[in-house]
N, C-alpha and C positions, 0 to 999 in steps of 0.2 A: 524534573523531565527526565526521561530513558532515553538509551543506547544501546540497551543492554535488550536481550530477549529469552524466555524461558519457555521449557517446554514440563509439562506435566504429563508422567504416563500413569493412567489410570489405575490398571493393576497392582502394582504396588506404593501406587499414592507418592512417587516421588518427582521432585523436580528436576531439574538438568540443564544449566546455563549452555544454551544454544549457539556456535561459534558458524556465523554466514560469512558469504561472499558477493560480489556484486555492488550494484548501487542503492546502498541503503536508504530508508528515509533520513529525515535531518531531524535533529534533537528535539521528541514532544512527547507527550501524553496525552492519554484519553481517545487512542484511536479504536476505532470499529473493524471488526475484523469476521470473517466468516469462510470457512471452508470448502473446496471445489475440488473435489476428485483428489489430486495429489498436490496441492497445492492451498494455500492463505492466500486471501486477501484483503488488504489492509485500506483503510479510508480515513482519513483527516488529522485530527487531532489537535491539540493547541502548546505551544512553548509561548510558560509566562516567564517575566523577566521582572524581579523583584531585588532594590538595591537595598531593600531593609530600611529604608527612610518613609521618601515620598514617591517614590519612582517608581511605578506599576503598569506594566502592559502586557500585552496578550497577542499573540500574532495565532491565528486559527489558519489551518492547513485544509486546503483544498486539491488533495491529490491522490493518487492511489498508485498502490503497490501490490506486488505479486511476491509470493516466496516458497520458492519450489522447495515442499516437504522432504524429497528424496536428496538432491542436491545441495541443500540450504543455500541458495542463491538467491537475490534480489533481484528484482525485475521492475523497471518505473511503469507505470500503465497508462495509457492516455485513451480517453474518448474521443472518437472521432462522429459526428453525424453522417449519416446519408439517407437521400431520398427512401423514401417510402415505395415499394412494389405495389402496385395493384391499382384501387380506381380510391382507395381513401388516399385523403390529401395529410400531409404531416411527413415528420421524420422519425428517425429510428435511431438508437443510439448502439454503438459496435467499440467493443470492449477490445484493443489490440495486445497481446502481450505474446509470450513466448509460445505459449500452448494452442495460439488461436488457429484453426483448420486450416484460413488462406496462409499463403504463402510468404505474406509483408510481415517485416519483423514489426516488432514493437518501436514506434518512435521515441528519443530519449527524451526525459523530462531534463530543462535545463540548470545546472547546479544556481546554488546562491539561493535558495528560499530563507 
């Protein structure tokens, strides 16, 4: 499992360790990530525990985090549902974070995952 973050610079093909601030995800591996403007969105991952004998279990995460690529600061993200506008039925999902166009701030994710 990993708690560190590394950045690859493509022109010179070098890796550098990134020091971050904010509320970072818990220890895990296998997160999915995508880039959006000047932030990276991270989802999920797994934490495996193996005592080396017979006890092995995994914790699968269902949470999201945003990493501001300029300030190197983590922000927990939270999805909220909102009734769809117009004639269609259903709900839409909105992502709340520090870059959201609405003035609302992201709701913090409780610790202790």
